[in-house]
C-alpha angles and dihedrals in degrees: 000000000000111000124219114276124224089257092052092048089055093043093052097035094122089056094045091052089063108091090212091060109020123149092313093056092045089052089052089055091051090053095045122111112203128180117205119198108214132012092217136097096325097026093055098066091036091055094044096049096042090049091048089047091057104252100172102217124026123182121199123199115191133129098192134100128231113262131185093251090057094064095075089074112002094083098173087074129061142193092274093059097054108133094022123115108267091232091058094045092049093046092053092047091051091049089056091047099045123000090190092072120091113215123202111191128196118193090205139099115254114250139151090262091051090047092052088060103039115016095083088072091068137061100201132037125204118191115206095158125134103220137067096232091063093041092055092043090051092050093048094045094048091049092051092046090045095229127131120264125208110195132180140174138192136194129176101311102346136077143175140201134191140163125226129204102153093159091068133066122242128227091284092057094248120120115264116255125268129227089260091057086062098036108018095186139016112257115251115275111277096012093109109039121216122251088254086070102036104025131233134222108251095218090055091066088053092054095048095039091051091050088052091052090050091052089051092052090050091051094047096047097035095235131135128357114301119216094263110153089003129098113204113209125196125196106192096190093059094030089233134146122199130178125211120196119216133182141201110278111258095228092052094046091051092051090055 
């Protein structure tokens, strides 16, 4: 285990001053291995804040290139990186932000097959994708690997965040809920249009992505109460947060 250097102690001083985190929590972040799906609207703030926080190893899975229309919300990229792979652009931005962070980039789309080959290298998964196929694949892969999943979504002016650890029991002794307890089935194709068709406020992705990064920091350091069994909803137009609780379905729990 690599210990914090003098430079890192100074860099993360504001974290270390917090009794809840301290040097022990900062060391946990340095040792953490986090995979982020997508270096886009949600992935951008997640990557920036986790890198700034000192997460030691960050994986990025994305098979897309930076385009001009991305820059309104995907703030880890810039005009000079248009046409580059998002993984490369994000890796270079992280290197400028914090040279102590190791980045492992995968120019591939996340899938169950991909996860079977690579996910064992990480101890936390963050899903910033923009489609239900990837969201369900991420949830299934994280459950099989028995690692926490932080997942978020945005649309137009609204967003949501939750944390999944279905392989563990909650305070009541019952197993924590799965992604399918929250969303039992994928919506029919075309029912929920993508942001490319309906639009999305760029700053909204920053709000939700930053909340996702905060949940990741809580999970890594063991502080606070992660959003397990709770879906946080944010309505940007009314500046309102709401939280919905959800549980494991009784029929599924009985079968297990």
